[in-house]
Each structure stands twice: as C-alpha cells, then as structure tokens.
C-alpha positions as CSV (number, residue, x, y, z in Angstrom):
1,M,0.0,0.1,0.2
2,A,1.6,3.1,-0.9
3,S,1.3,6.5,0.5
4,S,-2.3,7.9,-0.3
5,G,-1.0,11.3,-1.6
6,R,-3.8,12.9,0.3
7,L,-3.5,16.4,1.8
8,L,-3.7,15.5,5.3
9,V,-3.6,12.2,7.4
10,A,-5.6,11.8,10.6
11,A,-5.2,9.5,13.3
12,I,-7.7,8.2,15.8
13,D,-6.3,6.1,18.9
14,F,-9.2,4.7,20.3
15,G,-8.0,3.4,23.8
16,T,-9.4,1.1,26.5
17,T,-8.9,3.8,28.8
18,Y,-8.6,7.0,27.1
19,S,-8.7,8.1,23.5
20,G,-7.8,10.8,21.0
21,Y,-6.5,11.8,17.8
22,A,-3.8,13.7,15.9
23,F,-3.2,14.7,12.5
24,S,-0.2,16.4,10.1
25,F,-0.4,17.4,6.5
26,R,1.7,16.1,3.9
27,H,3.9,18.9,3.5
28,E,4.7,18.8,6.8
29,F,5.5,15.8,7.2
30,E,8.0,15.7,3.9
31,T,9.7,18.1,5.9
32,D,9.5,16.8,9.7
33,P,7.7,13.5,10.4
34,L,7.4,14.4,13.7
35,K,5.6,17.5,13.1
36,V,2.2,16.2,14.3
37,S,-0.5,18.3,15.9
38,A,-2.5,16.2,18.7
39,S,-5.9,17.0,20.0
40,T,-6.3,18.8,23.7
41,W,-9.0,17.8,26.2
42,T,-10.2,20.0,29.4
43,A,-11.5,18.5,32.3
44,G,-13.7,21.0,33.6
45,S,-14.5,19.5,37.4
46,R,-10.6,19.5,37.6
47,A,-9.6,22.1,35.2
48,L,-6.9,19.7,34.0
49,V,-5.6,19.6,30.3
50,S,-5.0,16.7,28.9
51,L,-3.7,15.3,25.2
52,K,-6.3,12.6,25.6
53,T,-9.6,12.1,27.2
54,P,-11.1,9.3,28.7
55,T,-13.0,6.7,26.7
56,T,-16.6,7.3,28.1
57,V,-19.9,7.5,25.6
58,L,-23.2,9.1,27.5
59,L,-26.6,9.0,25.4
60,D,-29.7,10.1,26.7
61,K,-32.7,8.4,27.9
62,D,-33.6,8.3,24.2
63,K,-30.6,6.7,22.9
64,N,-29.3,9.7,21.3
65,F,-25.4,10.7,21.6
66,H,-25.0,13.3,24.2
67,S,-21.2,13.8,25.3
68,F,-17.8,11.8,25.2
69,G,-14.7,11.8,27.1
70,Y,-14.1,14.4,30.2
71,E,-17.7,16.1,29.3
72,A,-19.5,12.6,29.2
73,E,-18.2,11.9,33.0
74,D,-19.1,15.3,34.1
75,Y,-22.8,15.7,32.9
76,Y,-23.5,12.0,34.2
77,S,-21.9,13.1,37.4
78,Q,-24.2,15.8,37.8
79,L,-27.2,13.8,36.3
80,A,-26.3,11.2,39.2
81,E,-26.1,13.8,41.9
82,D,-29.5,14.6,40.9
83,D,-31.0,11.5,40.9
84,D,-31.7,11.9,37.3
85,H,-29.1,9.2,35.9
86,G,-31.3,6.2,35.7
87,D,-32.4,6.0,32.2
88,W,-29.3,7.3,30.6
89,Y,-26.7,5.3,29.1
90,Y,-23.0,5.4,30.2
91,F,-20.4,3.3,28.7
92,R,-16.6,3.5,29.7
93,R,-13.5,1.4,29.1
94,F,-15.3,-0.8,26.8
95,K,-13.1,-1.5,23.7
96,M,-12.2,-4.8,25.4
97,M,-15.3,-6.6,24.8
98,L,-13.7,-6.8,21.2
99,Y,-10.8,-9.0,22.1
100,G,-10.7,-12.8,22.2
101,K,-13.8,-13.3,21.0
102,E,-13.0,-16.1,18.5
103,G,-15.1,-18.4,16.2
104,K,-19.2,-19.4,16.3
105,G,-20.8,-17.3,18.6
106,G,-18.0,-14.9,18.9
107,L,-18.3,-11.2,18.0
108,T,-20.9,-10.1,15.8
109,R,-22.2,-6.5,14.2
110,N,-25.2,-7.2,16.5
111,I,-23.3,-8.2,19.7
112,P,-24.7,-6.5,22.7
113,L,-22.8,-3.8,24.9
114,K,-23.9,-3.5,28.6
115,D,-23.2,0.4,30.4
116,I,-22.1,0.4,33.8
117,R,-25.3,0.0,35.3
118,D,-25.9,-3.6,32.8
119,K,-28.2,-1.5,30.6
120,E,-27.6,-2.5,26.9
121,L,-27.2,-0.7,23.5
122,P,-25.5,-2.6,20.2
123,A,-21.8,-2.2,20.3
124,L,-21.6,-1.0,16.9
125,K,-23.6,1.9,17.6
126,V,-21.6,3.0,20.8
127,F,-18.2,2.4,19.0
128,S,-19.3,4.7,16.0
129,E,-20.5,7.3,18.4
130,A,-17.5,7.7,20.0
131,I,-15.2,7.7,16.5
132,K,-17.9,10.1,14.9
133,Y,-17.1,12.3,17.8
134,L,-13.7,12.3,17.7
135,K,-13.8,12.8,13.8
136,G,-16.3,15.8,14.1
137,H,-13.8,17.3,16.8
138,L,-10.8,17.0,14.5
139,L,-12.9,18.4,11.7
140,K,-14.1,21.6,13.7
141,A,-10.3,21.9,14.8
142,L,-8.9,22.1,11.3
143,E,-11.9,24.9,10.5
144,K,-10.4,26.8,13.6
145,R,-7.1,26.7,11.9
146,A,-9.0,28.0,8.6
147,T,-6.7,25.0,6.9
148,D,-10.0,24.7,4.1
149,V,-9.6,20.9,4.3
150,K,-11.9,18.9,2.6
151,D,-13.4,15.7,3.9
152,T,-12.5,13.8,1.1
153,D,-8.9,15.4,1.3
154,I,-8.3,13.1,4.7
155,E,-6.5,9.9,4.7
156,W,-7.8,8.6,8.0
157,V,-6.2,5.9,10.4
158,L,-7.4,3.6,13.0
159,T,-5.1,1.8,15.6
160,V,-5.9,-1.6,16.7
161,P,-4.2,-3.9,19.2
162,A,-2.1,-6.5,16.7
163,I,-3.1,-9.1,18.8
164,W,-6.7,-8.5,17.4
165,N,-8.1,-10.9,15.2
166,D,-9.8,-10.2,11.9
167,P,-13.6,-10.0,13.2
168,A,-12.0,-7.3,15.6
169,K,-10.6,-5.3,12.9
170,Q,-13.6,-5.6,10.7
171,F,-16.0,-4.5,13.5
172,M,-13.9,-1.1,13.8
173,R,-13.8,-0.7,10.3
174,E,-17.5,-1.0,10.2
175,A,-18.1,1.3,13.6
176,A,-15.9,3.7,11.5
177,E,-17.6,3.6,8.2
178,V,-21.2,4.2,10.0
179,A,-19.6,7.2,11.5
180,G,-19.0,8.8,8.3
181,I,-15.5,7.6,7.0
182,K,-15.6,6.1,3.8
183,S,-13.9,2.7,3.4
184,D,-11.3,3.8,0.7
185,Q,-10.0,7.0,2.8
186,L,-9.4,4.3,6.1
187,T,-6.3,2.6,7.2
188,I,-6.2,0.3,10.2
189,A,-2.7,0.4,11.8
190,L,-1.4,-1.7,14.6
191,E,-0.4,0.0,17.9
192,P,3.2,-1.4,18.2
193,E,3.8,-0.8,15.1
194,A,2.5,2.3,15.1
195,A,4.7,3.2,18.4
196,S,7.8,1.8,16.6
197,L,7.5,4.3,13.6
198,Y,7.2,7.2,16.1
199,C,10.0,5.8,18.0
200,K,12.4,5.6,14.6
201,H,12.5,9.1,14.0
202,L,12.6,10.9,17.4
203,P,16.3,12.5,18.0
204,V,18.2,11.5,20.5
205,E,17.4,13.4,23.7
206,K,13.9,11.9,23.1
207,M,14.9,8.2,23.3
208,G,16.2,8.4,26.6
209,G,19.3,9.7,25.7
210,S,22.8,8.7,25.2
211,E,23.6,6.9,21.9
212,Q,20.4,4.5,22.8
213,G,18.4,6.5,20.0
214,F,20.7,5.9,17.1
215,T,21.7,2.1,18.1
216,C,18.0,1.0,18.4
217,F,17.4,2.1,14.6
218,S,20.9,1.2,13.2
219,K,20.9,-1.2,10.0
220,G,20.5,-4.8,11.7
221,S,19.3,-4.0,15.0
222,K,16.6,-5.7,16.7
223,Y,14.6,-4.4,19.3
224,L,11.0,-5.7,21.0
225,V,8.0,-3.1,21.3
226,L,6.3,-3.3,24.6
227,D,2.8,-1.4,24.3
228,A,1.5,-1.4,27.7
229,G,-2.0,0.3,27.1
230,G,-5.3,0.3,29.3
231,G,-6.8,-2.8,27.9
232,T,-4.1,-5.0,26.6
233,V,-0.2,-5.5,26.7
234,D,1.1,-5.9,22.6
235,I,4.5,-7.3,21.7
236,T,6.2,-7.1,18.5
237,V,9.8,-7.5,17.7
238,H,11.2,-5.7,14.7
239,K,14.4,-6.0,12.9
240,V,15.8,-2.7,10.8
241,R,16.3,-3.8,7.4
242,D,19.4,-2.2,4.9
243,D,16.7,0.2,3.4
244,G,15.8,1.3,6.9
245,T,12.2,-0.2,6.8
246,L,11.2,-2.6,9.6
247,K,10.6,-6.5,9.6
248,E,8.5,-8.3,12.2
249,L,10.8,-11.3,13.5
250,D,7.6,-13.0,15.4
251,R,4.1,-12.4,15.1
252,A,2.7,-10.0,17.3
253,S,1.3,-11.2,20.6
254,G,0.6,-10.2,23.8
255,G,-2.5,-10.3,26.3
256,A,-5.1,-8.8,28.5
257,W,-2.2,-7.5,31.2
258,G,-2.5,-3.4,30.7
259,G,-3.6,-1.1,33.2
260,T,-7.3,-2.1,33.9
261,Q,-6.0,-5.3,35.3
262,V,-4.3,-3.4,38.2
263,D,-7.8,-1.5,38.2
264,E,-9.3,-4.9,38.6
265,A,-7.2,-5.8,41.2
266,F,-8.0,-3.0,43.3
267,K,-11.5,-3.2,42.7
268,Q,-11.4,-6.9,43.7
269,M,-9.5,-5.6,47.1
270,I,-12.1,-3.6,48.0
271,I,-15.1,-6.1,47.1
272,K,-12.8,-8.5,49.5
273,I,-13.8,-5.8,52.3
274,V,-17.3,-4.6,51.4
275,G,-18.6,-7.7,49.6
276,N,-19.5,-7.9,45.8
277,P,-23.8,-6.9,46.7
278,T,-22.7,-3.6,48.4
279,M,-20.0,-2.8,45.5
280,Q,-23.2,-3.5,43.0
281,Q,-25.4,-1.3,44.8
282,F,-22.7,1.4,45.2
283,C,-22.4,1.2,41.3
284,H,-25.9,1.3,40.7
285,E,-26.9,4.2,43.2
286,Q,-23.7,6.3,43.5
287,T,-22.4,6.0,39.7
288,S,-20.4,9.5,40.2
289,D,-18.9,8.6,43.4
290,F,-17.8,5.1,41.8
291,V,-16.5,6.9,38.7
292,D,-14.2,9.5,40.9
293,M,-13.1,6.4,42.9
294,F,-11.2,5.0,39.9
295,R,-10.4,8.3,38.6
296,E,-8.6,8.9,42.1
297,F,-7.3,5.5,41.6
298,E,-5.6,6.3,38.1
299,T,-3.8,9.2,39.5
300,K,-1.9,6.9,42.3
301,K,-1.1,4.3,39.6
302,R,1.3,7.1,38.3
303,C,2.9,8.0,42.0
304,S,6.6,8.5,41.8
305,L,8.4,5.2,42.6
306,E,10.0,6.5,45.9
307,D,6.7,7.2,47.2
308,T,4.9,4.0,46.7
309,L,8.0,1.8,48.1
310,S,8.7,3.5,50.7
311,K,5.4,5.4,52.1
312,K,1.7,4.1,52.6
313,V,-0.5,5.3,49.7
314,T,-3.1,7.1,50.7
315,M,-6.1,7.8,48.6
316,K,-9.9,9.2,49.1
317,I,-12.8,6.7,48.8
318,P,-16.2,7.9,48.8
319,I,-17.6,8.3,52.1
320,A,-21.0,6.9,50.2
321,L,-19.6,3.2,50.5
322,K,-18.3,3.4,53.8
323,E,-22.0,4.4,54.8
324,L,-23.7,1.9,52.2
325,F,-21.9,-0.9,53.8
326,E,-22.1,0.0,57.5
327,D,-26.1,0.7,56.7
328,E,-26.3,-2.7,55.5
329,T,-24.3,-4.8,57.7
330,E,-24.7,-2.7,61.0
331,E,-20.7,-3.1,61.2
332,D,-18.0,-0.6,61.4
333,I,-15.8,-0.6,58.5
334,K,-12.4,-0.1,60.4
335,D,-13.7,-3.1,62.8
336,V,-14.2,-5.0,59.9
337,V,-10.9,-4.4,58.0
338,R,-9.1,-5.2,61.2
339,Q,-10.3,-8.5,61.2
340,S,-9.7,-9.5,57.5
341,S,-7.1,-10.6,55.6
342,Y,-5.6,-6.4,55.1
343,A,-5.0,-6.3,58.9
344,G,-2.2,-4.1,59.1
345,K,-2.0,-4.0,55.7
346,L,-4.8,-1.3,54.9
347,E,-6.6,1.3,57.1
348,W,-10.0,2.6,56.5
349,I,-10.9,6.1,58.2
350,G,-13.4,8.0,57.2
351,D,-13.7,9.2,53.4
352,K,-10.0,7.7,53.2
353,I,-8.0,4.6,53.0
354,R,-4.2,3.9,53.5
355,I,-2.2,1.3,51.8
356,A,0.9,-0.3,52.8
357,P,3.4,0.0,50.0
358,D,3.9,-3.8,50.0
359,T,-0.1,-4.7,49.3
360,F,-0.1,-1.6,47.0
361,Q,2.7,-3.1,45.1
362,S,0.7,-6.4,44.7
363,L,-2.0,-4.6,42.6
364,F,0.4,-4.5,39.8
365,N,2.0,-8.4,40.5
366,C,-0.1,-10.0,37.9
367,A,0.0,-7.3,35.5
368,I,3.7,-7.4,35.3
369,T,4.3,-11.1,35.9
370,D,2.4,-11.8,32.9
371,T,4.0,-9.4,30.8
372,V,7.5,-10.5,32.0
373,S,6.9,-13.9,31.5
374,H,5.6,-13.1,27.8
375,I,8.9,-11.2,26.9
376,Q,10.9,-14.3,28.3
377,D,9.1,-16.8,26.0
378,L,9.4,-14.6,22.8
379,L,13.0,-13.4,23.4
380,S,13.7,-17.2,23.8
381,K,12.6,-18.1,20.3
382,P,15.7,-18.4,17.6
383,S,13.8,-15.4,15.5
384,C,14.4,-13.2,18.3
385,E,18.2,-14.1,19.2
386,G,20.0,-11.0,19.3
387,T,17.6,-8.4,20.4
388,K,19.1,-6.3,22.9
389,T,16.7,-3.6,23.4
390,I,13.0,-3.3,24.9
391,I,11.2,0.1,23.7
392,M,8.4,0.8,26.4
393,V,5.5,2.6,24.9
394,G,1.8,2.9,25.8
395,G,-0.2,4.6,28.4
396,F,0.7,2.1,31.0
397,S,4.4,2.1,30.3
398,E,4.4,5.4,32.5
399,S,4.0,3.3,35.6
400,P,6.8,3.6,37.7
401,L,6.2,0.0,38.9
402,L,5.7,-1.5,35.3
403,Q,8.8,0.5,34.4
404,R,10.6,-1.4,37.9
405,G,9.5,-5.0,37.0
406,I,10.7,-4.9,33.1
407,R,14.6,-3.3,34.5
408,E,14.6,-6.1,37.2
409,A,13.3,-8.9,34.7
410,F,15.5,-7.8,32.0
411,P,18.6,-6.2,33.5
412,Q,21.1,-7.4,30.2
413,M,18.9,-5.7,28.0
414,R,18.8,-1.3,27.2
415,I,15.1,-0.3,28.5
416,V,14.6,2.8,26.1
417,I,11.3,5.1,27.2
418,P,10.5,7.8,25.3
419,Y,9.4,10.9,25.7
420,E,5.5,11.0,25.9
421,C,5.4,7.4,25.8
422,G,1.6,7.6,26.4
423,L,1.4,9.4,22.7
424,S,3.9,7.3,20.6
425,V,1.1,5.3,19.3
426,L,-1.3,8.2,18.1
427,K,1.4,10.1,16.6
428,G,3.1,6.9,14.8
429,A,-0.5,6.2,13.4
430,V,0.1,9.3,11.5
431,I,3.4,8.5,10.0
432,F,2.1,5.1,9.1
433,G,-0.4,7.0,7.4
434,H,1.6,8.8,5.3
435,R,4.4,5.8,4.7
436,P,2.6,2.7,5.2
437,K,5.4,0.8,3.5
438,T,7.8,1.8,6.0
439,I,6.4,-2.2,7.6
440,S,8.0,-4.3,4.9
441,A,7.5,-7.3,6.4
442,R,5.1,-8.8,9.2
443,K,4.9,-12.6,10.5
444,A,1.7,-14.7,10.0
445,K,-0.3,-14.8,12.8
446,C,-2.0,-18.3,11.9
447,T,-2.4,-20.9,9.3
448,Y,-4.8,-19.8,6.5
449,G,-6.2,-21.9,4.3
450,I,-9.3,-22.7,1.4
451,S,-11.9,-25.8,2.5
452,T,-11.6,-28.0,-0.9
453,N,-12.2,-31.2,-1.9
454,K,-10.1,-33.8,-3.7
455,K,-9.9,-37.0,-5.1
456,F,-10.4,-39.4,-2.1
457,K,-7.1,-41.9,-0.9
458,P,-8.2,-44.5,1.3
459,S,-5.0,-44.9,3.0
460,R,-4.9,-41.2,4.0
461,H,-8.3,-39.7,4.0
462,D,-11.1,-39.7,6.9
463,H,-13.9,-41.9,5.2
464,S,-16.7,-40.3,7.1
465,K,-15.9,-37.3,5.0
466,K,-15.7,-39.2,1.2
467,K,-18.5,-38.1,-1.3
468,T,-19.0,-39.8,-4.6
469,V,-19.9,-37.4,-7.9
470,N,-20.2,-38.8,-10.9
471,G,-18.6,-41.6,-10.1
472,V,-15.5,-40.3,-8.6
473,D,-14.8,-40.2,-4.6
474,Y,-13.8,-37.0,-2.9
475,C,-12.3,-36.4,0.3
476,T,-14.6,-33.3,1.3
477,E,-13.7,-30.4,4.0
478,L,-9.8,-30.2,3.5
479,F,-7.5,-27.6,4.9
480,D,-6.1,-26.7,1.9
481,K,-3.2,-24.8,3.3
482,H,-1.9,-21.6,1.6
483,V,0.0,-19.8,4.2
484,R,1.8,-21.3,7.5
485,V,1.6,-19.7,10.8
486,G,5.1,-17.7,11.5
487,T,5.6,-17.1,7.7
488,T,7.1,-13.9,6.6
489,L,4.9,-11.8,4.7
490,K,5.9,-9.2,2.3
491,I,3.9,-6.3,2.0
492,G,1.6,-6.1,-1.1
493,Q,2.8,-9.5,-2.2
494,A,0.4,-12.5,-2.9
495,Q,1.8,-15.4,-0.6
496,S,0.3,-18.0,-2.4
497,D,-1.4,-18.8,-6.2
498,Q,-3.5,-22.3,-6.4
499,K,-6.0,-23.4,-8.8
500,Y,-9.6,-24.9,-8.0
501,N,-11.9,-26.7,-10.4
502,P,-15.6,-27.2,-9.9
503,L,-16.6,-30.7,-8.8
504,Y,-19.9,-30.4,-11.0
505,E,-20.1,-29.7,-14.7
506,N,-23.2,-27.6,-14.5
507,Q,-21.7,-25.4,-11.7
508,T,-21.9,-21.2,-12.3
509,C,-20.0,-20.4,-9.4
510,L,-17.2,-21.3,-6.9
511,D,-17.5,-20.9,-3.2
512,F,-14.4,-20.6,-1.5
513,P,-14.6,-20.7,2.2
514,V,-11.6,-19.7,4.2
515,Y,-10.6,-20.7,7.7
516,Q,-7.4,-19.9,9.8
517,S,-5.6,-22.5,12.3
518,S,-3.0,-22.2,14.9
519,E,-2.0,-25.1,14.0
520,E,1.1,-25.2,11.0
521,D,-0.9,-28.2,9.0
522,P,-4.4,-28.9,10.0
523,D,-5.7,-31.8,7.7
524,Y,-9.7,-30.8,8.1
525,V,-11.3,-27.8,8.5
526,T,-13.5,-29.1,11.3
527,D,-10.7,-29.7,13.4
528,G,-10.7,-28.1,16.7
529,S,-8.1,-25.6,15.8
530,C,-9.9,-24.2,12.9
531,T,-11.9,-21.1,12.4
532,Y,-14.6,-20.0,9.6
533,M,-13.7,-16.5,8.3
534,G,-15.7,-16.1,5.6
535,N,-16.5,-16.7,2.2
536,M,-15.7,-15.6,-1.4
537,S,-17.9,-16.3,-4.4
538,V,-16.5,-16.5,-8.2
539,T,-18.9,-16.7,-11.1
540,I,-18.3,-19.0,-13.9
541,P,-18.9,-17.6,-17.2
542,D,-21.3,-19.5,-19.7
543,T,-18.9,-19.8,-21.9
544,A,-16.2,-21.4,-19.7
545,V,-15.9,-25.5,-20.4
546,G,-13.8,-28.3,-19.2
547,T,-10.4,-27.1,-17.5
548,D,-11.7,-23.2,-18.5
549,K,-13.7,-23.4,-15.5
550,S,-10.6,-23.1,-13.3
551,V,-10.0,-20.5,-10.9
552,R,-7.1,-19.2,-9.2
553,V,-6.9,-17.9,-6.1
554,K,-4.1,-15.4,-4.6
555,M,-3.9,-14.6,-0.5
556,I,-2.2,-11.2,0.2
557,F,-1.2,-11.2,4.0
558,G,1.1,-8.8,4.6
559,G,-1.3,-5.7,5.3
560,T,-3.1,-5.0,8.5
561,E,-5.8,-6.5,7.0
562,L,-6.6,-10.0,4.8
563,K,-7.0,-9.5,1.0
564,L,-8.0,-12.3,-1.1
565,E,-8.5,-12.2,-5.0
566,A,-9.7,-14.8,-7.3
567,I,-8.8,-14.9,-11.4
568,Q,-11.0,-16.6,-13.7
569,E,-8.9,-18.6,-16.1
570,S,-10.8,-18.5,-19.3
571,T,-11.4,-14.4,-19.1
572,G,-8.6,-13.2,-16.6
573,K,-11.3,-11.8,-14.4
574,V,-10.2,-10.8,-10.9
575,T,-12.8,-10.6,-7.8
576,E,-11.5,-9.1,-4.8
577,A,-13.1,-11.0,-1.8
578,K,-14.7,-8.7,1.3
579,F,-14.8,-10.9,4.3
580,N,-17.8,-10.9,6.4
581,F,-16.2,-12.0,9.9
582,L,-19.5,-10.8,11.7
583,G,-21.9,-13.3,10.2
584,D,-25.4,-11.9,9.4
C-alpha cells in the first residue's frame, strides 16, 4: 500500500481507557515527520488539560448521543447527583469487549454492549458514536485553523491492537464507516507498529538520551516494542533492514495485561472488604462516586517509585461506600478491616484508605508477571536472538512500577522509554498513514487455508468425509493450506497462488470458504483448531467449459487486513474478496 497522497493524515487512537486524535499535513510530514498536531482536552470539573480524553460515551434516555470523554463523565456525575441518571446510557472502558472472541458465537455486528449499570445497546452504535465524535472534533479543530481542508482530502487511520483477530478489525472498520469515514479513505494501523515508527524518528534526547536513539534503529538492529495500554499489552519484535524499513521477527502477541488489570485488582481488594453486593449497589446507586473512586486510583497508579516503595499510599474513597456498607451490615468498617486479611496492610478511616507499600505493589503483580513471562518466552525464540533493546510505549508504560518490573527482569537489556510514551501510538499512526510501506514484512499470526475437495485416498483420508460425484470419490472439508503460521509475509505480495476446479459440470460459481488455524498443518477444516473466516464466491462464465472453469486464488496477508483475490482463468477476470467475519 503506497502513500495515499492525500493532503492530510488524521489518526484516531481509540483506547480502552483514553482516546485522542492527531494529524499532520503532507507538506509538514515531508519536512519533519514528527510535526504532528495532537488534540487537547479539558476536564472542566478539575481544570485538567490532557492530550487524551477518557473513552466514555453518554447517550440520553432516547438513546441519542450526548457527550464523550471528560464532558460525558462530568455531565453524568451531575445527573447522578440529582438522581436523574437512571434512564441514561453510560459506557466506559468498553473497547476490550472486542478482544478474544473467536469462532461461532463470537463477535458479531449485532453483539450487545452493557453500560455501567448493565443496560444494553448495540455495540456497533456505541463504538461508531465515539469515532464520530472524535472525527467531528478533529474537523472543527481544522476549521478553526482556517485550513480549508475537505473531507475527501483526509486519509484516516484507526489504531487497533496487533493481537486482535480479523473480526475485531472488521468491527472497527464498520464502526468507522457508520461514523462517516469512507472505506477507501480508512487505514487500520497496528498499535505497536505505529509506536515503533514514531520512536524510529525520535531524536536521541527524546529516546532516553545517550547513543540509544541511534543504536536502536541502526541497520540490522533488533528491538522489542512493549506497548502497554489500558486494556492490552501488545508486543512485537522488529529488525531494521538495510533500506531502513522494518521487518517483524515474530508474530505480534500479548494479552489482556494492561492498566485495567491493575484497576480490577484494586476493585477486588475493595470487594473483599465490603462484599460484591455492596459494590454492585454502590456502582448502580452512587455511580458518580464509583467513577470518581477510579479516577483517584488512576492518579495513584502514577505515583513516583520512591513514594510507592517507601510510603503508605493514601487515597480518597467516597464516604458513600462506607455509609452504604455500614447501613447494610451494621458493622464498623474499621473493625471489619482489622479482622480481615488486610489487617496491618490497609486502614479505612472516614473517606480515606491508607495502603501499605507492599500491598499497593501487589495490585500490579499479575499484570507485571504476565508481561515479563511473555517477553521471556518471546526472547528465547531463535528468530528473536540478538534482541538487545526493549522500547516501552503506551499509557501503562508510564507506571513506575511496571518500568521497575521490566528493568529488574531484564537487567541485560537496554530499556528505552521515549518522551511522551503515552502518545507514541497516536503520533506513530499519523506517520504510518503517510508511509505505510515502512513496515515491509510481517509474520503470519495463523495458518490460513481454503476448504476444498480432493480425490479420495483410502490410506490417507477420513472415510466419514468421502463423497461420490459422477462416479468419482472425493474427500471433502480438506484444509488446503495457503500460508503457514509464522511465515514471513512481504507487504503487497501474494503469498500463495493455487488453482481450483468445480466438482460439477453445471456449476455457475465456485465458493471459497476460508479458514484459519493455530496449528501449522491441520488436515480438515473441522479440526478443533480451525475457525471459519468468511467466504468468497467467483462466478463462472457460461462460455467456460472443461478446464476453462478453473479459478486461481491468491491470498495477500502482508497488510494489516487480509486480502484475497480470485482470477477466472478463461477470462482473466479478477474478483476481490470482502470477507464478512461478523455473520449476518
């Protein structure tokens, strides 16, 4: 995929916890790739200015969009204080509902999404309203600059975790299209790749100082990008080629080990004291206080390492939670804490709790342990041998405790934390939009193939899959492999080219059901490791006879989204697949 050549590239980083956008003009990029303008957001209730805003959507009683981000948080808090929030829809941190839904019964375009009080709306509506708001906010910012940029002048880039599957990517693309972004103006960027591109352009002083900025990206060097966000930790390993482009050394991987896992550990700690029924009641009846509690915890997650290791962490807890617990149980919460497993580790006095350093650090243990373990496994692979640098990006990488955990686990590695690491993905996505071919090779995440029929061989094939057509025995539902997991995929090149023929003489079309598998060589598409991805139909012309009915299928996997095309041999007509990963 070449540069779009459009006047402006605008990127939307749709995060689990925070979202934002950034943009740059083509002439600015050609002069200075780092000249990227980012949005600024103001939280009215706290006079706080930030470069991202919470991923929070508020819809009114009639299910119409009302507000997004800090504005949605503040308005909903006012509604809750007046006890007028019951019929409104308040969605926060909902991006992760797209993660890990595989196979039948997984992600569909009609899947519902629950708000903070368990009321449901179609997820596609909520996602599209969020993207539509960010798009509109950006266009208004351009208007204020009097740039005279038209919508057709913009190449849009939408970021997604590299570990997401194809249905999740399609869902985000469709949400963007519902939000008014045309498909031919939209590129999907993988988050750790975008961050890698951003860091590649940074000067030395913004890459942790000394010579690291040069050696990280010198020809032949290998480095690991650790993109720790709110929901996921996304990891990729790159090698700098002689032409300066980047080659992926191992398929992108990771898991749901982001900052929200720490939030969940904190929530479970409180639940162990007050009980789940009380926490649920608190969330539903004192929603604004519930949100404020996690706002407060978010600031404590970023405390300096010195304070976190040596001092008790003191944070405000809404008095309403204490009062609700004591009214329901007729117990004093101080006494309950003293009699619990948190005795001597946590104090609860009025509207504050004080958490011992070891106990506070333990909230990060799962996220850090899972991340470290995964990196160790990755670096032990032959393909990643010689990797000497870990570049930490993403909002959760700003956590001093995560930084310490990585440094202690990998003392032999150079740990580089670039300036504004929380914006690396967003600004890198703009660079990717201008120069998508900077990533020149990726690794196949799965084995991909087509369900096909071949002449039956009794010694080799499963007899239950035998089918006789015109006196000839065929084996059905065979997995005809096109790409094996871990294969290096060059961008823009077909990785396979195979011929297929119809079973019946009177067939007017050929169907190509495409499957993916976590195994290297599955035998049948019915194997447990296989997942149906979508179908492409190719019409066979009436004039085609005999071997002229054959169709060649090419799979192109090197981009951020799967492409497939079929060529009808007698006419040379090319059919491009548009997969439907989301069902009807």
